N, C-alpha and C positions, 0 to 999 in steps of 0.2 A: 605675746606672739606665739603662734602655734607651731610646734616642731613637727615635721613631716618625716615619716619613715617611708622610704621608697624601696620596694622590692623589685630589683631589676628583672626578675624572672616572671612577674606577674602576667605580662602580655603573652609571653610564651605558654604559660600554664592555661591561660584562657584559650588560647588558639588550639592547644592540644587536649583540652578537656573532653573526654568522651571520644577522641579520634580512633581509638582502637575498637570500639564497639561496631558491630555490623549495622546498626541503625544510622550511624553517623554517614555511612557510605550510600545509604538508600535515601537521603534527604534530597529534595529538589534544589534547584539553583537559588531560589529566593531565600530559602531558609539559611542556606550557606552564605549568601550575600549579606543577610541580616547579622549573622555572627561575625562576619569578617568586619562589617561596620562597627559593631560593638567593641571588638578587639582594638580596632583603630582609634575609637574615641577613648577607651581606657589608656591606650598607650600615649595619646596626646595629654591626657590629664597627668599621667605620671611623669612625662617629660616636664610639663609646666611646674609641678610640684618640686621636681629635682632642681630645676632652675631657680625657684624661689629659695629653697634651701642653700644652694651654692651661693647666691648673692648675699644671703644673711651671714654665711660663714666668712665670706670675703670682707664684708663691711665691718664684721666684729673685729677684725684686726687693724682696721684703719683709725688713724687719730688725726685730729686737726693740728696743723703746724701753722704757728703764728710767727711772722718775722717783723722785726723792728728795724726802722731805718735809723742809723746812728750818725 
């Protein structure tokens, strides 16, 4: 099984990448919409990875209990 490392700040870092440059403010709406869509997709992937990791950790502590009728 592959272990995932999830960086909770990654979507924010992607969104803020280059935000302080003057070129960022001069881009047209289509370019900004594409960047927004990319950030949204990356966020969805990270959430899915985090869910898988969480389920794996929860299931690791479970054990099967067998009961016998006496």
